[in-house]
C-alpha positions in Angstrom: 126.9 29.5 109.5 130.6 29.4 108.6 131.3 30.2 105.0 134.3 28.6 103.1 136.6 30.9 101.3 135.4 31.7 97.8 138.3 30.1 95.9 138.0 26.8 97.8 134.3 26.8 97.4 134.4 27.3 93.6 137.1 24.7 93.2 134.9 22.3 95.1 131.9 23.3 93.0 133.9 22.7 89.8 134.9 19.2 90.9 131.3 18.4 92.0 129.7 19.7 88.9 132.2 18.0 86.6 131.1 14.7 88.2 127.4 15.5 88.1 125.5 13.1 85.9 123.7 14.4 82.8 120.4 14.0 84.5 121.3 16.3 87.4 122.8 18.8 85.0 119.5 18.8 83.1 117.6 19.4 86.3 119.8 22.4 87.0 119.1 23.8 83.5 115.3 23.1 83.9 115.4 25.2 87.1 117.2 27.9 85.2 114.6 27.9 82.5 111.8 28.1 85.1 113.5 31.1 86.7 113.9 32.7 83.3 110.2 32.1 82.6 109.3 33.8 85.9 111.5 36.8 85.0 109.8 37.1 81.6 106.4 36.9 83.3 107.4 39.8 85.6 108.5 41.9 82.6 105.2 41.1 80.8 103.2 42.0 84.0 104.9 45.4 84.2 104.2 46.0 80.5 100.5 45.0 81.1 100.4 47.5 84.0 101.6 50.3 81.8 99.1 49.4 79.0 96.2 49.2 81.6 97.2 52.6 82.9 97.1 54.1 79.4 93.7 52.4 78.7 92.2 53.9 81.9 93.3 57.4 80.9 91.8 56.9 77.4 88.6 55.4 78.9 88.3 58.4 81.3 88.7 60.8 78.4 86.0 59.0 76.4 83.5 59.0 79.3 84.2 62.7 80.0 83.4 63.6 76.4 80.2 61.6 76.6 79.3 63.4 79.8 79.8 66.8 78.1 77.7 65.8 75.1 74.9 64.6 77.3 75.1 67.8 79.3 74.7 69.8 76.1 71.8 67.6 75.0 70.1 68.2 78.3 70.4 72.0 77.9 69.0 71.8 74.4 66.1 69.6 75.5 65.3 72.0 78.4 65.2 74.9 75.9 62.9 72.9 73.6 60.5 72.1 76.5 60.4 75.8 77.6 59.6 76.8 74.0 56.8 74.2 73.8 55.3 75.4 77.1 55.3 79.0 75.7 53.6 77.7 72.5 51.1 75.8 74.5 50.1 78.7 76.6 49.8 80.9 73.5 47.7 78.2 71.9 45.5 78.0 75.0 45.1 81.7 75.0 44.2 81.8 71.3 41.8 78.9 71.8 40.1 80.7 74.6 39.8 83.9 72.5 38.4 81.8 69.6 35.9 80.1 71.9 34.7 83.5 73.1 34.4 84.8 69.6 32.5 81.7 68.5 30.2 82.0 71.5 29.5 85.6 70.6 28.8 84.7 66.9 26.6 81.8 67.9 24.7 84.1 70.3 24.4 86.7 67.5 23.3 84.0 65.1 20.7 82.6 67.4 19.5 86.1 67.9 19.5 87.1 64.3 19.0 83.6 62.7 21.9 84.2 60.4 23.8 80.9 61.0 22.6 77.6 59.7 22.9 74.3 61.5 25.7 73.2 59.1 27.8 76.3 59.9 27.4 75.6 63.6 28.6 72.0 63.2 31.6 73.2 61.1 32.6 75.7 63.8 32.2 73.0 66.5 34.4 70.6 64.5 37.0 73.3 64.2 37.0 73.9 67.9 37.4 70.1 68.5 40.4 70.0 66.1 42.1 72.8 68.0 41.4 71.0 71.3 43.0 67.9 69.8 46.1 69.9 68.8 46.3 71.2 72.3 46.1 67.6 73.7 48.9 66.5 71.4 51.1 69.4 72.5 50.5 68.5 76.1 51.4 64.9 75.5 54.6 65.9 73.6 55.6 68.1 76.5 55.0 65.3 79.0 57.1 62.9 76.9 60.0 65.4 76.6 59.8 66.1 80.3 60.1 62.4 81.0 63.1 62.1 78.6 64.7 65.1 80.3 64.3 63.5 83.8 65.8 60.2 82.4 68.7 62.0 80.9 69.3 63.8 84.1 69.5 60.5 86.0 71.9 59.2 83.3 74.1 62.3 83.6 74.2 61.9 87.4 75.3 58.2 87.0 77.9 59.2 84.4 79.1 62.0 86.7 79.6 59.6 89.6 81.4 57.1 87.3 83.7 59.9 86.0 84.4 61.1 89.6 85.2 57.6 90.7 87.6 56.9 87.7 89.2 60.3 88.1 89.8 59.6 91.8 91.4 56.3 91.0 93.6 57.8 88.2 94.7 60.5 90.6 95.6 57.8 93.2 97.5 55.9 90.5 99.4 59.0 89.4 100.2 59.8 93.0 101.6 56.3 93.5 103.6 56.5 90.2 105.0 59.9 91.2 106.0 58.5 94.6 107.5 55.4 93.0 109.5 57.7 90.6 110.7 59.7 93.5 111.8 56.6 95.4 113.5 55.2 92.3 115.5 58.4 91.9 116.4 58.3 95.5 117.4 54.7 95.2 119.6 55.5 92.2 121.3 58.3 94.1 122.0 56.1 97.1 123.5 53.4 94.8 125.6 55.9 92.9 126.9 57.4 96.2 127.7 53.9 97.6 129.8 53.1 94.5 131.6 56.4 93.9 135.0 54.8 94.8 134.8 52.6 91.7 135.6 53.6 88.1 132.8 54.8 85.9 134.1 52.4 83.2 133.5 49.5 85.6 130.1 50.5 87.0 127.2 52.4 85.5 123.9 53.2 87.2 120.9 54.1 85.1 117.1 54.6 85.6 115.2 53.0 82.7 111.5 52.3 82.6 111.1 52.8 86.3 113.9 50.3 87.1 117.5 50.8 88.3 120.1 49.1 86.2 123.5 48.6 87.8 126.0 47.4 85.2 129.3 45.9 86.4 132.1 45.1 83.9 133.7 41.7 83.6 137.1 43.4 84.4 135.7 44.4 87.9 134.1 41.0 88.7 135.8 38.1 86.8 138.9 36.9 85.1 138.3 35.7 81.5 136.2 32.5 81.4 136.0 32.4 85.3 132.9 32.3 87.5 134.8 33.3 90.7 134.3 36.9 91.7 137.5 38.9 92.2 138.0 40.7 95.6 137.4 44.1 94.1 134.1 42.9 92.8 133.2 41.4 96.1 133.8 44.8 97.7 131.5 46.5 95.2 128.8 43.9 95.8 129.0 44.5 99.5 128.3 48.2 99.1 125.4 47.5 96.7 124.0 44.9 99.2 123.7 47.5 101.9 121.4 49.6 99.7 119.3 46.5 98.8 118.9 45.4 102.4 117.6 48.9 103.2 114.9 48.4 100.6 113.4 45.0 101.2 110.4 45.6 99.0 112.4 45.8 95.7 113.0 42.8 93.5 116.5 42.1 92.3 117.4 40.3 89.0 121.0 39.4 88.4 121.7 39.0 84.7 124.9 37.6 83.3 126.0 38.7 79.8 128.9 37.7 77.5 130.3 38.7 74.1 129.9 36.4 71.1 133.3 34.6 71.4 132.7 30.9 71.8 133.7 29.4 75.1 137.0 27.6 74.7 138.1 24.4 76.4 136.0 21.5 77.6 134.4 20.8 80.9 131.0 21.3 82.6 130.5 24.7 80.9 129.4 24.0 77.3 128.8 27.6 76.0 128.2 31.2 76.9 124.8 30.4 78.3 126.4 28.3 81.0 129.0 31.0 81.7 126.5 33.8 82.0 124.2 31.8 84.3 127.0 30.6 86.6 128.4 34.1 86.9 124.9 35.3 87.9 124.5 32.6 90.6 128.0 33.3 91.9 127.0 36.9 92.5 123.7 35.9 94.0 125.5 33.7 96.5 127.8 36.5 97.6 124.8 38.9 98.0 122.8 36.4 100.1 125.4 34.2 101.9 128.1 36.8 102.5 126.1 40.0 102.8 122.7 38.8 104.0 120.4 39.9 101.3 117.0 38.0 101.5 117.1 35.2 98.9 113.4 35.7 98.1 114.3 39.1 96.6 116.7 37.8 94.1 116.5 36.0 90.7 119.6 34.7 88.9 119.6 34.5 85.2 121.9 34.4 82.2 121.5 36.0 78.8 124.6 34.7 77.1 125.7 36.7 74.1 122.1 37.5 72.9 121.6 41.0 74.5 124.7 43.1 73.5 124.9 46.8 74.3 127.6 47.4 71.7 128.9 45.8 68.6 131.0 42.6 68.9 133.2 43.6 66.0 135.6 45.6 68.2 137.6 44.8 71.3 136.0 47.8 73.1 132.4 46.7 72.2 133.1 43.1 73.3 134.4 44.4 76.6 131.2 46.4 77.2 129.1 43.3 76.3 130.9 41.2 78.9 129.0 42.5 81.9 126.6 41.6 84.7 123.5 43.7 85.2 121.8 43.9 88.6 118.2 45.2 87.9 116.3 46.6 90.9 112.5 46.7 90.4 110.2 48.5 92.9 107.0 47.0 94.3 104.0 47.4 92.1 101.3 45.8 94.3 99.4 49.0 95.2 99.2 50.1 91.5 98.0 46.6 90.6 95.2 46.8 93.2 94.0 50.2 91.8 94.0 48.7 88.3 92.0 45.7 89.4 89.3 47.9 91.1 89.2 50.2 88.1 88.4 47.3 85.8 85.4 46.2 87.9 
């Protein structure tokens, strides 16, 4: 497709937009608000991802502490059962010895007629009481053995759950480390591609896993204009090459202004309009001129509401008049792990 020169195109756009009825202008603004809502949704999703990751780590630590406590309880229960078994055996031995003594006494009594029938009954009742104690001990041991087996099964299930969560956390950490490495490599490539431009005109930063490329108004636009200067077009071309080599990243072009009200009249009513139209001008250059995939890019304007410096000095205002191109890596794999971890 043949592209008109930028200056002719923007003049035509100015004339057309000036003649656009209020209804069409409102439609354009509605589309902008929809795009801004989508961008806000992406930011919220990234925050949710980070919160979910921290929740998974906390949940894993909680489960691991429960596992250790149950393991300690199992050891204590096993020791108790062993002691009960020893007591039971001792009681059985004592009971057997007592029975033997009683048999001998009964035998002697029968022989010597020294024991009365009442004494014999008392001795028999005592023997029955001891046998009942033995039965209770055996039942107690059986109950504790069943509890130990149940606890062992629970510990096994908890161990499997911990292993599964630990595996998923390791996978997530691996992906996050890989993403961090790719982000650093992406930053290095962008910085290398833009080394011929002044550091006061272009800065490249890695913040919260995203690459922020900030371009000054001086590099891109004349005051109040939405037409990109040739030097700015050249810088966008170098940046476009890096973006095209990474088709899985999302690109958000944000326009920013200082707090000086827009002067003059026309189709631009305020700094909101100016910031949005500057962003869309850059998006058209990246897509139409340099071939960046349109589905990768969002154009948005922040007006004067996100300053990086004070607007009380000329230097601060100059820094606030900027365009930020924000590159966000693909988070689909991390989202998949979070979804399976939550099940």
